[in-house]
C-alpha positions in Angstrom: 121.9 112.5 84.0 120.6 108.9 83.8 121.1 106.2 86.3 120.4 102.6 85.3 118.5 100.6 88.0 121.2 98.1 88.8 122.7 97.0 92.1 126.1 97.0 90.4 126.3 100.7 90.3 128.6 102.5 92.8 126.9 104.1 95.8 125.0 107.3 95.1 126.9 110.4 96.2 125.4 112.4 99.1 124.9 115.5 97.0 123.0 113.4 94.4 120.8 112.0 97.2 120.2 115.4 98.6 119.2 116.9 95.2 116.6 114.2 95.0 115.6 114.0 98.7 115.3 117.7 99.5 111.8 117.9 97.9 110.6 115.9 100.8 111.1 119.0 103.0 108.2 121.1 101.6 106.0 118.0 101.3 106.5 117.4 105.0 105.6 121.0 105.7 102.2 120.2 104.2 101.8 117.0 106.1 102.5 118.2 109.7 99.9 121.1 109.8 97.2 118.9 108.3 97.9 115.9 110.7 98.6 117.9 113.8 97.4 121.5 113.7 94.3 121.4 111.5 91.8 119.9 114.0 92.6 122.6 116.6 92.9 125.3 114.0 89.3 124.9 112.7 87.9 124.3 116.2 89.3 127.6 117.3 89.0 129.7 114.1 85.7 128.5 112.8 84.1 127.2 115.9 83.5 123.7 114.5 82.9 120.8 116.9 85.3 117.9 117.1 82.6 115.6 115.6 82.2 117.9 112.6 86.0 118.2 112.2 86.4 114.4 112.5 83.6 113.9 109.9 85.4 116.3 107.4 88.8 114.6 108.0 87.3 111.2 107.6 85.4 112.1 104.4 88.4 113.9 102.8 90.9 111.2 103.7 88.7 108.4 102.5 88.2 110.2 99.3 91.9 110.9 99.0 92.6 107.3 99.7 90.6 106.2 96.7 92.0 108.9 94.5 95.7 108.0 95.2 95.6 104.6 93.4 94.1 106.4 90.4 96.8 109.0 90.5 99.4 106.2 90.8 97.9 104.5 87.6 98.0 107.9 85.8 101.6 108.5 86.8 102.6 105.0 85.9 101.4 105.6 82.3 104.0 108.3 82.0 106.7 105.5 81.9 109.0 107.1 84.4 108.6 110.8 83.5 108.1 111.7 87.1 109.4 115.2 86.7 106.4 116.1 84.6 104.0 115.2 87.4 105.9 117.0 90.1 105.7 120.2 88.0 102.0 119.7 87.4 101.4 119.4 91.1 103.2 122.5 92.2 100.6 125.3 91.5 97.7 123.2 92.8 99.5 122.3 96.0 100.6 125.8 96.8 97.3 127.5 96.1 95.2 125.0 98.0 97.5 124.9 101.1 97.3 128.7 101.4 93.5 128.7 101.1 93.2 125.9 103.7 95.0 127.9 106.4 93.6 131.3 105.4 89.8 130.8 105.3 87.6 133.9 104.8 85.1 134.9 107.6 82.2 132.6 107.0 79.3 131.0 108.9 79.6 127.5 110.3 78.1 125.7 107.3 80.2 127.7 104.8 83.3 127.2 106.9 82.7 123.5 106.9 82.3 123.5 103.1 85.5 125.6 102.7 87.4 123.2 105.0 86.3 120.2 103.0 86.9 121.6 99.5 90.3 123.1 100.2 91.5 120.0 102.1 90.5 117.8 99.1 92.5 120.0 96.7 95.5 119.8 99.0 95.2 116.1 99.1 95.1 115.9 95.3 98.2 118.1 94.8 100.0 116.4 97.6 99.1 112.9 96.2 100.5 113.7 92.8 103.7 115.2 94.1 104.3 112.5 96.7 103.6 109.5 94.5 105.8 110.9 91.7 108.6 111.7 94.2 108.5 108.3 96.0 108.3 106.4 92.6 111.3 108.4 91.4 113.4 107.3 94.4 112.3 103.7 94.2 113.3 103.6 90.5 116.8 105.0 91.1 118.3 101.8 92.5 117.4 98.3 93.5 120.6 97.6 95.6 119.4 96.7 99.2 121.9 99.0 100.9 121.1 101.9 98.5 117.4 101.6 98.9 117.6 102.4 102.6 120.0 105.4 101.8 117.6 106.9 99.3 114.5 106.6 101.5 116.6 107.7 104.5 117.8 110.9 102.9 114.3 111.7 101.6 112.7 111.1 105.1 115.5 113.1 106.8 114.8 116.0 104.6 111.1 115.5 105.4 111.8 115.7 109.1 113.7 118.9 108.6 110.6 120.2 106.9 108.5 119.1 109.9 110.8 120.9 112.3 110.7 124.0 110.2 106.9 123.9 110.0 106.6 123.5 113.7 109.1 126.2 114.5 107.7 128.7 112.1 104.1 128.1 113.2 104.9 128.3 116.9 107.0 131.4 116.5 105.1 133.4 113.9 101.8 131.8 113.0 100.1 130.4 109.9 100.9 133.4 107.7 104.6 132.9 108.1 104.1 129.1 107.6 102.5 129.8 104.2 105.4 132.0 103.1 108.0 129.5 104.3 106.2 126.7 102.6 106.0 128.6 99.3 109.8 129.3 99.4 110.7 125.7 100.4 108.4 124.3 97.7 109.9 126.3 94.9 113.5 125.7 96.0 113.0 122.0 96.5 111.2 121.6 93.2 114.0 123.5 91.4 116.7 121.2 92.8 114.7 118.0 92.1 113.7 119.0 88.5 117.1 120.4 87.4 119.7 118.7 89.5 118.4 115.3 90.6 119.3 112.1 88.6 116.6 110.7 86.4 115.8 107.0 86.7 116.5 104.8 83.6 113.6 105.1 81.1 111.0 102.4 81.3 110.8 99.9 78.6 107.9 100.6 76.3 105.1 98.0 76.6 106.3 96.9 80.1 103.2 98.3 81.7 99.7 97.0 82.5 98.0 100.3 81.9 94.3 99.3 82.4 92.2 99.5 85.5 93.4 96.0 86.5 96.9 97.5 87.1 95.7 98.8 90.4 95.2 95.2 91.7 98.7 94.1 90.6 100.4 94.9 94.0 97.9 92.8 95.9 98.8 89.7 93.8 102.1 89.7 95.6 102.1 87.9 99.0 105.0 90.1 100.2 103.1 93.2 99.4 99.9 92.0 101.1 101.9 91.2 104.2 103.7 94.6 104.2 100.5 96.4 103.5 98.8 94.8 106.6 101.7 96.0 108.7 101.4 99.5 107.2 97.8 99.7 108.1 98.1 98.6 111.7 101.3 100.6 112.4 99.9 103.6 110.6 96.8 103.8 112.8 99.1 103.4 115.8 101.1 106.5 114.7 98.1 108.5 113.4 96.1 108.5 116.6 98.7 110.4 118.8 99.4 112.7 115.9 95.7 113.6 115.7 95.4 114.0 119.4 98.7 115.6 120.2 97.6 119.2 120.6 94.6 118.3 122.7 96.8 116.1 125.0 99.5 118.8 125.4 96.9 121.7 125.9 94.0 120.1 127.7 95.7 117.4 129.8 99.3 118.5 130.3 98.4 122.2 130.3 101.5 122.8 128.3 100.0 124.1 125.0 102.5 127.0 124.9 105.3 124.4 124.5 103.6 122.3 121.9 105.9 123.6 119.1 109.0 122.9 121.2 107.8 119.3 121.9 107.2 118.7 118.2 110.7 120.0 117.3 112.2 117.7 120.0 110.3 114.7 118.6 111.0 115.2 114.9 114.5 116.5 115.6 115.3 113.2 117.4 113.7 111.3 114.5 116.0 113.0 112.0 119.1 112.3 114.1 118.1 108.6 114.4 117.7 107.9 110.6 121.4 107.1 109.9 121.3 104.7 112.8 118.2 102.9 111.5 119.7 102.8 107.9 122.9 101.3 109.3 120.8 98.7 111.2 118.9 97.9 108.1 122.1 97.3 106.1 123.4 95.0 108.7 120.3 93.1 109.9 117.7 93.7 107.2 115.0 96.3 106.9 112.3 94.2 108.4 114.2 93.2 111.6 115.3 96.8 112.1 111.8 98.1 111.7 110.5 95.6 114.3 113.1 97.0 116.7 111.8 100.5 116.1 108.2 99.5 116.8 109.2 97.7 120.1 111.2 100.7 121.2 108.3 103.1 120.4 105.8 101.0 122.5 108.1 100.6 125.5 108.8 104.4 125.6 105.4 105.8 124.7 103.3 103.9 127.2 104.8 106.1 129.9 102.7 109.0 128.6 99.7 107.4 130.3 101.1 108.3 133.7 101.9 111.9 133.1 99.9 114.6 134.9 99.4 118.3 134.3 102.7 120.2 134.1 104.9 117.2 133.4 107.1 119.1 130.9 110.3 117.2 131.6 108.7 113.8 131.5 106.8 114.5 128.3 109.9 116.0 126.7 111.9 112.9 127.5 109.1 110.8 125.9 109.1 113.0 122.8 112.8 112.6 122.3 112.9 108.8 122.9 109.8 108.1 120.9 111.2 110.4 118.2 114.3 108.2 118.0 112.1 105.2 117.5 109.9 106.8 114.8 113.0 107.2 112.5 112.5 103.5 111.7 108.9 104.1 110.7 110.0 106.8 108.2 113.1 105.4 106.6 112.5 101.6 106.4 108.9 101.0 105.0 109.6 102.7 101.6 112.9 100.8 101.3 111.0 97.5 102.0 108.4 98.4 99.4 111.1 99.1 96.9 112.5 95.6 97.6 109.0 94.1 97.2 108.7 95.9 93.8 112.1 94.6 92.7 111.3 91.1 93.9 108.1 91.1 91.9 110.0 92.0 88.7 108.2 95.4 88.4 111.2 97.7 88.9 111.4 100.5 86.3 107.8 100.1 85.2 105.2 100.0 88.0 106.6 101.9 90.9 103.8 104.5 90.7 101.1 101.9 90.8 102.6 100.4 94.0 103.0 103.8 95.6 99.5 104.8 94.6 98.1 101.8 96.5 100.6 102.4 99.3 99.4 106.0 99.8 95.8 104.7 99.7 96.8 102.8 102.9 98.4 105.7 104.5 95.4 107.9 103.9 93.1 105.2 105.3 95.1 105.0 108.5 94.8 108.8 108.9 91.1 108.6 108.1 90.5 105.9 110.7 92.5 107.7 113.3 90.5 111.0 112.8 87.2 109.5 112.1 87.2 107.2 115.1 89.3 109.0 117.8 87.7 112.5 117.5 84.0 111.5 117.4 84.7 109.0 120.2 86.2 111.6 122.4 83.3 113.9 121.7 80.8 111.1 122.6 82.7 110.5 125.9 82.3 114.2 126.8 85.7 115.7 125.9 85.4 119.3 124.8 88.6 121.2 124.0 89.3 123.8 126.5 86.8 122.6 129.1 89.2 120.7 131.3 86.8 117.6 131.4 87.0 114.0 130.3 90.8 114.0 129.9 91.0 110.5 131.2 89.5 109.3 127.9 91.9 111.5 126.0 94.9 110.1 127.9 93.9 106.5 127.3 93.3 107.1 123.6 96.5 109.0 123.2 98.9 106.7 125.1 97.5 103.2 125.5 95.8 102.4 122.2 98.8 103.3 120.0 101.1 101.1 122.0 98.8 98.1 121.7 98.6 98.6 118.0 102.4 99.0 117.7 102.9 95.6 119.4 100.4 94.0 117.0 102.2 95.6 114.0 105.6 94.3 115.3 104.2 90.7 115.5 102.7 90.9 112.0 106.0 92.2 110.6 108.1 89.5 112.4 105.9 86.8 110.8 105.9 88.4 107.3 108.0 87.0 104.5 110.1 90.1 104.1 113.5 89.3 105.6 115.2 88.3 102.3 114.4 91.0 99.9 
């Protein structure tokens, strides 16, 4: 089934959107454990210090950040054959994810090497699958209302994957998570590869396939403005994601409920996505996203005042900030699709744009892990010791809110309201 990339096409049917978007579910099952569980997992299982874990995460994420644009260029050379790259990513992604969360009994140095090597392989497989999947969606339609629906359904499926990963891990551990991920990956890939609509074929010769193609997105003023917002907002979101388990366990003393808090947070985000899509259709994606950022800052700052045992207060913050984060998930990819269309690069260079975009995402995660974890270690915070939690609380609650407000100001001034 082929869909021409034209805003004159009728709206995509929900089952069509789901056949495309459901592959976001297993991809999110990779993302959540890496961003949230991995630091504590290797601290407890391998006895690695926060500084060592932060160094590995920084190294791997910086390396992955510079690999993603190359992957985007490679995928762009396939002229829209995104299914091929999804299929190539599957065995690498599955094998490396299982190895990452099931390390053999090794000494500290060998555990560190295993951690870095398997994490890098996960990032490569994840990068191929994610860039191909995002580019596929961006090429399906350039109609403004449809862009938000495509990204919204994909991100809603991703949130379902996050909730599933949190629930399975909390209830049955990492072995069950690996089994659930394998099943979800195979099912999601089957629906995508055999049931999802294919974008219209790219026109031969409509690509800049050399190394200079990686710089093409930055020649667009709109992309530069959107990318700056992505970086600031991404760090604001990545810091609390990196520190979540430490905050819940060492400060709130509610580690047993960490999985429930994650389910509440991401469940609220999933529920909110249709609301943010509707706001984007009515007021524009940029204005709606600014509203989401402001809501997130107003709600999340209250985490600074929580003390040990504040389960109800933190639960309320998880739900309300989860409602706000739906905007972060659904609207930026839709804005990027609009930037690509406005630059005249639809149907030819989506993968090049998303490769650079994912470079930015990886850099925000690298900055969050590479700065926050070593800083906390320097300030004397040791997981499980009960000390230096004031530094943990400030890093978790105040710094992200300040960055959110800065990102909202940048977005409000950016030339992105008429895509």
